[in-house]
C-alpha positions as MATLAB code, in Angstrom:
seq = 'MDNHFGGVIWTNHSLDRLRERGIKQGDAWATWRRPDQSYKGNLHKGDDAWRYYRQFDDQRIEVVAKQNEKKEWIILSVWSQRVSRNSPDSRFQIQDSKVSFWRKLYNFIFTK';
ca = [
      40.271   12.335   59.729;
      39.543   15.866   58.540;
      36.173   16.911   57.048;
      37.899   19.581   55.027;
      40.901   17.614   53.882;
      42.388   18.754   50.522;
      40.137   21.784   50.355;
      36.924   19.680   49.781;
      34.115   18.830   52.200;
      33.888   15.186   53.496;
      30.445   14.105   54.701;
      30.418   12.083   57.986;
      29.193    9.193   55.793;
      32.275    9.273   53.609;
      34.625    9.566   56.603;
      32.891    6.612   58.234;
      33.297    4.508   54.991;
      36.983    5.393   54.825;
      37.441    4.163   58.356;
      35.333    0.982   57.955;
      37.005    0.153   54.644;
      40.517    0.956   55.670;
      40.999    3.544   52.847;
      43.435    6.302   53.410;
      41.996    9.635   53.110;
      44.852   10.911   50.997;
      44.249    8.058   48.520;
      40.568    8.964   48.201;
      41.444   12.654   47.722;
      43.978   11.731   45.036;
      41.316    9.482   43.222;
      38.993   12.560   43.259;
      41.800   14.968   42.242;
      43.536   12.824   39.559;
      41.210    9.973   38.600;
      42.166    7.322   35.955;
      38.425    7.542   35.006;
      35.390    9.656   35.840;
      31.789    9.982   34.649;
      28.673   11.734   35.770;
      26.614    9.459   37.829;
      23.257    8.022   37.073;
      22.175    6.494   40.214;
      18.702    8.082   40.025;
      16.962   10.515   37.831;
      18.515   14.137   38.247;
      21.610   12.718   39.803;
      24.329   15.271   39.517;
      27.095   13.394   41.283;
      30.256   12.400   39.783;
      32.102    9.136   40.031;
      35.942    9.035   40.129;
      38.111    5.851   39.827;
      41.780    5.335   40.387;
      43.887    2.291   40.810;
      46.555    1.816   43.459;
      48.406   -1.450   43.006;
      45.593   -4.135   43.403;
      42.998   -1.723   44.783;
      40.513    0.209   42.712;
      39.074    3.201   44.694;
      35.845    4.733   43.753;
      34.888    8.254   45.062;
      31.346    9.828   44.642;
      31.340   13.650   44.716;
      29.283   16.587   43.664;
      29.255   20.380   44.034;
      26.993   22.136   46.331;
      25.241   25.477   45.559;
      28.289   27.318   46.514;
      30.211   25.319   43.956;
      32.217   23.646   46.742;
      33.037   20.019   46.171;
      31.622   17.453   48.689;
      32.875   13.909   48.904;
      29.701   11.803   49.423;
      31.063    8.198   49.660;
      34.222    6.111   49.046;
      34.785    2.516   48.486;
      37.396   -0.009   47.038;
      37.536   -3.299   45.299;
      40.420   -5.625   44.728;
      41.403   -5.934   40.934;
      43.195   -8.603   39.042;
      46.793   -7.930   37.930;
      47.022  -11.070   35.853;
      46.651   -9.486   32.473;
      48.047   -6.513   30.680;
      44.667   -5.073   30.341;
      43.627   -5.598   33.959;
      43.480   -2.028   34.950;
      39.731   -2.086   35.928;
      39.090   -5.754   35.870;
      37.136   -6.334   39.128;
      37.917   -9.667   40.821;
      34.807  -10.756   42.504;
      31.628  -12.743   42.113;
      29.868   -9.959   40.152;
      31.953  -10.626   37.155;
      30.061  -12.792   34.652;
      30.979  -16.297   33.602;
      31.203  -15.042   30.004;
      33.610  -12.190   30.999;
      35.757  -14.569   33.018;
      35.838  -17.082   30.060;
      36.789  -14.128   27.629;
      39.540  -12.936   29.991;
      40.813  -16.551   30.450;
      41.027  -17.120   26.782;
      42.133  -13.839   25.367;
      44.478  -12.265   28.128;
      47.049  -15.094   28.310;
];
């Protein structure tokens, strides 16, 4: 893996996460470059990192990135989650135990 892939800087942490999680560096770069969704992060006060999301089939990739003082983009971390493809509005419907009972019930009733 290249720590300057796609013209951005990849931290060692982000490259480690790609390897550990089996995410292709090109998919993570595409998520950052052409996201389905993005927003400025709020992990802690003064956070200036951005979060980028993109779905590839049944996998939703999230990339956290920010610009350094030279205005170069740095990829800080990357992870993915499996998403449901059972409903027409399943684009970002995370399929794991963190989804509340009420959300699951709503999806069961209204997405059939």
